[in-house]
C-alpha positions in Angstrom: 56.9 30.1 124.8 59.7 28.4 122.0 58.2 28.7 118.2 58.1 25.6 116.1 57.7 24.7 112.6 57.2 21.4 110.6 60.0 20.5 108.3 62.1 17.8 106.9 65.7 18.0 107.4 69.0 16.5 106.8 72.4 16.7 108.1 75.3 17.1 105.1 79.3 16.9 106.0 81.4 18.6 103.9 82.0 16.2 101.2 78.0 16.4 100.7 77.6 13.0 102.2 74.3 13.2 104.3 74.7 12.2 107.8 71.0 12.6 109.0 68.1 12.5 107.5 64.4 13.0 109.0 60.8 14.6 109.1 60.1 16.5 112.1 60.6 20.2 113.5 62.6 23.1 114.4 62.1 24.5 117.5 63.6 28.1 118.0 65.3 28.2 121.7 66.9 30.7 123.7 70.6 29.4 122.4 69.5 28.3 119.2 67.5 25.6 117.2 66.2 21.8 118.0 66.0 19.9 115.0 63.8 17.0 116.0 62.6 13.9 114.6 59.5 12.5 114.9 58.5 10.1 118.1 58.4 10.7 121.4 61.9 9.6 121.8 63.4 11.7 119.7 65.3 13.7 121.6 66.6 15.6 118.5 70.3 17.7 117.8 70.8 21.4 119.4 72.6 23.6 116.7 73.7 26.5 118.9 73.9 30.2 117.8 77.2 30.2 118.3 78.0 27.6 115.9 76.1 29.0 113.0 78.5 30.4 110.6 75.7 31.7 108.0 72.2 31.1 106.8 71.4 31.0 103.4 68.4 30.4 101.4 67.8 29.0 98.3 63.8 28.5 97.0 62.1 26.9 99.2 65.1 25.3 101.1 67.1 26.9 104.1 70.4 26.0 105.1 72.0 26.7 108.7 76.0 26.5 107.8 78.1 25.9 110.9 81.9 26.4 111.3 82.4 22.7 111.7 81.7 22.7 107.8 78.6 20.9 108.4 75.3 22.0 107.5 71.7 21.8 108.0 69.0 22.0 105.1 65.6 22.6 106.1 62.7 21.9 103.5 58.8 21.0 102.9 58.4 23.7 104.9 55.1 25.0 102.6 53.8 28.3 103.1 55.1 28.8 106.2 58.6 29.3 105.1 58.3 33.3 104.5 57.3 33.2 108.5 59.9 30.6 109.3 63.0 32.7 107.4 61.9 35.7 109.8 61.7 33.9 113.2 65.4 32.4 112.1 66.8 35.5 111.5 64.9 37.2 114.6 66.3 34.9 116.6 69.4 35.1 115.4 70.1 38.7 115.2 68.8 38.9 119.1 72.3 36.6 119.4 74.3 38.7 116.9 73.5 42.3 118.6 75.4 40.7 121.9 78.0 38.1 120.3 79.2 40.7 117.9 79.1 44.3 120.3 76.8 46.1 117.5 75.2 47.8 120.2 77.3 50.9 122.0 75.7 53.2 124.4 72.3 52.9 125.7 69.3 52.7 123.2 67.7 56.2 122.2 65.0 55.2 119.9 64.2 52.7 117.2 62.4 53.0 113.9 61.3 51.2 110.7 62.9 51.5 107.6 64.0 49.9 104.4 68.0 49.3 104.2 70.5 48.9 101.2 73.9 47.9 102.2 77.1 47.2 99.1 80.6 47.4 99.2 83.2 49.8 97.9 83.1 47.4 94.6 79.1 48.1 94.5 78.7 44.5 95.5 75.5 44.2 97.2 75.3 42.9 100.3 71.8 42.8 100.8 68.4 44.7 101.3 64.9 45.0 102.6 62.9 46.3 105.6 64.8 46.6 108.8 64.3 47.6 112.5 66.8 50.3 112.4 67.9 50.9 116.3 69.9 54.1 117.0 72.0 53.7 120.6 74.3 56.4 122.0 76.9 55.7 119.5 76.0 53.4 116.8 73.1 52.4 114.6 71.9 48.9 114.7 70.3 47.6 111.5 68.2 44.4 112.2 66.7 43.3 108.8 64.0 40.7 108.2 66.0 38.5 106.3 69.6 39.1 106.8 72.3 39.2 109.8 72.3 42.5 111.5 75.1 44.8 111.5 76.0 48.1 113.2 77.4 51.4 111.7 79.6 52.8 114.3 80.2 56.7 114.8 83.7 56.0 115.7 84.1 54.5 111.8 82.1 56.5 109.6 83.5 58.2 107.4 80.6 60.6 105.5 76.9 61.0 106.6 74.1 62.8 104.5 70.8 63.7 104.7 68.3 63.9 101.6 65.8 65.7 102.5 63.6 65.6 99.2 64.3 61.7 99.3 64.0 61.1 102.7 67.0 59.4 102.3 69.8 58.7 105.1 73.5 58.1 103.3 76.4 56.9 105.2 79.6 56.1 103.9 82.0 53.8 106.7 85.6 53.7 107.1 86.3 50.3 105.4 84.1 51.3 102.5 80.9 50.0 103.1 77.7 52.0 102.2 74.2 51.8 103.7 71.5 53.7 102.8 68.2 53.9 104.9 64.8 55.3 103.4 61.1 54.8 104.1 60.9 55.8 107.3 57.5 56.8 107.4 56.4 59.5 109.6 59.6 59.2 111.9 62.3 60.7 109.2 62.6 63.7 110.7 62.6 62.2 114.2 65.2 60.2 113.2 67.6 62.7 111.6 67.2 65.0 114.7 67.9 62.5 117.4 71.0 60.9 115.1 72.6 64.5 114.8 72.3 64.9 118.4 73.9 61.9 119.4 76.7 62.1 117.1 76.8 66.3 118.8 76.7 65.1 122.5 79.6 62.0 121.1 81.9 65.0 119.9 81.4 67.2 122.9 82.6 64.5 125.3 85.5 64.1 123.7 85.8 67.7 123.5 85.4 68.4 127.0 87.8 66.4 128.3 90.4 67.0 125.8 90.0 70.7 127.1 91.1 70.0 130.3 94.1 67.6 129.3 95.1 70.3 126.5 94.2 73.5 128.0 96.5 75.4 126.6 95.2 74.8 122.9 92.3 76.6 121.4 88.7 74.5 121.2 88.7 75.1 117.3 92.1 73.1 117.2 90.8 70.4 119.6 87.3 70.1 117.5 89.5 69.0 114.3 91.4 66.7 117.3 88.1 64.9 118.2 87.2 64.7 114.5 90.0 62.3 114.2 90.4 60.6 117.5 86.9 59.6 118.3 87.0 57.6 121.8 91.0 57.0 121.4 91.3 55.5 117.4 95.0 55.9 116.7 95.6 58.9 114.3 98.4 59.8 111.9 100.6 61.6 114.0 101.4 63.9 110.9 97.4 64.6 110.6 97.7 65.9 114.5 100.9 68.2 113.8 99.0 69.7 110.8 96.3 71.1 113.3 98.9 72.1 115.2 102.8 71.2 115.7 102.6 72.0 119.8 99.7 69.6 119.8 101.4 67.0 118.2 104.2 67.8 120.9 102.0 67.4 123.8 100.2 64.3 122.3 103.3 62.5 122.2 104.5 63.8 125.7 101.3 61.9 126.8 102.2 58.6 125.6 105.7 58.5 126.1 105.5 60.4 129.9 106.6 57.2 131.4 110.5 56.8 130.9 110.6 52.9 130.9 108.4 52.7 128.2 109.6 55.9 126.1 113.3 53.7 126.8 111.8 50.4 126.3 110.1 51.6 122.7 112.9 53.1 121.3 114.2 50.7 118.8 110.9 50.8 117.1 109.8 54.6 117.8 113.2 55.5 116.2 112.3 53.4 113.0 108.9 55.1 112.1 108.1 59.1 110.8 104.9 61.1 111.3 103.7 59.4 108.5 103.6 55.8 109.9 103.2 56.7 113.7 99.2 56.6 114.8 98.6 57.6 118.3 95.1 57.5 120.2 94.2 59.0 123.2 90.8 57.9 125.0 90.3 60.6 127.9 88.1 60.0 130.9 89.0 62.4 133.6 90.8 65.3 131.9 91.0 67.3 135.2 92.8 64.3 137.0 94.9 63.2 134.0 93.3 59.9 133.5 93.2 58.7 130.2 94.2 55.3 127.5 96.2 55.4 125.0 97.1 53.5 121.8 100.3 53.9 119.7 100.7 51.6 116.3 104.0 51.8 114.4 104.1 50.8 111.0 107.4 49.5 109.9 106.4 48.9 106.7 109.9 48.4 104.7 110.0 45.9 107.7 106.6 44.0 107.3 105.7 44.9 110.7 102.5 46.9 112.6 103.3 46.9 116.1 100.9 48.0 118.7 101.1 49.4 122.5 98.1 49.8 124.5 98.2 51.3 128.1 96.6 54.0 130.3 97.7 56.8 132.9 96.6 58.1 135.8 98.7 61.1 136.8 101.6 59.4 137.6 100.5 55.9 138.1 101.1 53.9 134.6 99.6 50.6 133.1 101.7 50.1 130.1 100.5 46.9 128.6 102.7 44.7 126.0 103.3 45.8 122.3 101.5 43.4 120.1 103.1 42.5 116.5 101.8 41.3 113.3 102.7 40.9 109.8 101.3 42.8 107.1 99.7 40.1 104.9 98.5 41.0 101.4 97.8 39.0 98.5 99.8 41.5 95.9 101.1 45.1 96.2 103.8 46.5 98.6 103.0 46.4 102.3 103.3 50.2 102.1 99.9 50.0 100.5 98.1 48.6 103.2 99.3 50.7 106.0 95.8 52.4 106.3 93.9 49.1 106.5 96.3 47.6 109.0 95.5 50.5 111.0 91.6 50.4 110.8 91.5 46.7 111.5 93.7 47.9 114.5 91.4 50.3 115.7 87.9 48.6 114.6 89.1 45.3 117.3 90.7 48.3 119.9 87.5 50.5 119.9 85.0 47.8 119.6 86.2 45.4 122.4 86.9 48.4 124.6 90.9 47.6 123.8 90.7 44.3 125.7 93.7 42.7 123.9 93.2 38.9 124.7 90.9 38.5 121.4 94.0 39.9 119.5 96.3 36.9 120.2 95.0 34.4 122.6 94.1 30.8 121.3 90.5 29.6 120.3 90.9 27.5 123.6 91.6 30.0 125.6 88.7 31.9 125.0 86.4 28.7 124.0 84.1 30.0 127.1 84.6 33.8 127.0 82.3 36.5 125.2 85.0 36.8 122.4 83.8 33.4 121.2 81.6 34.3 118.3 83.3 38.0 117.5 86.6 35.9 117.0 85.3 33.8 114.2 82.8 36.1 112.5 84.3 39.6 112.3 87.0 39.9 109.5 89.1 42.7 111.0 89.6 40.7 114.0 90.2 37.3 111.9 93.1 38.9 109.5 94.8 40.5 113.2 94.5 36.9 114.4 96.0 35.1 111.6 98.5 38.1 111.2 99.7 37.9 115.1 103.6 37.5 115.3 104.5 38.4 119.1 104.1 40.1 122.2 106.4 41.5 124.5 106.8 43.6 127.4 106.7 47.1 126.9 109.0 48.3 130.1 112.3 45.8 129.9 114.7 47.3 127.4 117.2 45.0 127.1 114.4 42.0 126.4 112.4 44.2 124.7 115.6 44.8 122.4 116.6 41.3 121.7 112.8 39.7 121.2 112.4 42.8 118.4 115.3 41.7 116.4 113.7 38.1 116.4 110.0 39.9 115.5 111.8 41.5 112.7 113.6 37.8 111.5 110.2 36.1 111.8 108.3 38.7 109.6 110.3 38.2 107.0 109.5 34.8 106.5 106.8 34.2 104.2 105.0 31.2 104.8 104.8 28.2 107.5 105.5 30.2 110.8 105.1 29.2 113.9 103.9 32.0 116.3 105.6 32.9 119.3 102.6 34.3 121.6 104.8 35.4 124.6 108.3 36.4 124.2 109.6 36.8 127.7 112.6 34.8 127.9 
């Protein structure tokens, strides 16, 4: 049964012009909201979740802001405004969990807690009661009056339980800090199950590494698994610090296809171990079945390049190489390397290494499962706006010719026309 509330609503455009104003109701439906005026003949207007950029509350006015820059104001709600806000966010968050790929793995358990979220500049990003869903590889926080968000195990920099304060603190790779507290009687259960899932994730990675890198001791593979969770790209220098021979083996796994190794040489020859990042996600170490990601940071040329691919013994599937410009407001490209690698890692791991959302036009993705993610996720928006070109990775002459074109484009500061497919 759909929920409905009596409201006064109006539609306002970017210039502040009121386009529509009515007494009526808001009805929460599966795909969004229906705003309908009084009278049997008024069929109303549907505002889909996929078109809502954000929700804001100012006193007794609720604003639904769209990506089209229009927004809807809801007022005259009376004493039910608090419940309406919760119901709106409940419906929206159910949509966000799928649209933003927040859940990773199967649901383990759900808890009730209090959350506090801030960024690395200590800016408050929200606080309040929330449902905490623990999945096999992520924690999803579903606030009562904020957008849901995810804490992926793959991008947790630090996590700590304070048993004196019954507090869980996690710092993400992007600098976001989240505190979870007030679990009631379920604090210890959450702690136990979280550690269990983290341990299982690492053990799964280590088990496959032990088959793929059978000649190396487990303690070194444990260190590699800590860096390379589910295939995220790691600085080659950090891998060789674990073991130089392990670094060589990792490189062999990525570049074992001769056609790819030859094609990519113009890129590979320009980077050292400080600017080469490699990720392996092994699905069957016994049979040499794995996918890889390799990132080349050509900071002197203002370029980040990324190749995705997979191997099944000698059967290879090397995809295209994708080029991105290093965009920055100040400083030098070298200073942005870590951030750009993180953006690529987040996009590839979150979207299961599917490259389409990295570069395809919005019109091509308008009916895809990635439609909302490319609108809402900041790291994905930045990657898309910095995209330069893609090029086949197993045609040496074509790659070398088009690589020069990419180098030239990267140096042009503005008004760049994208060349999505370099195949001539």
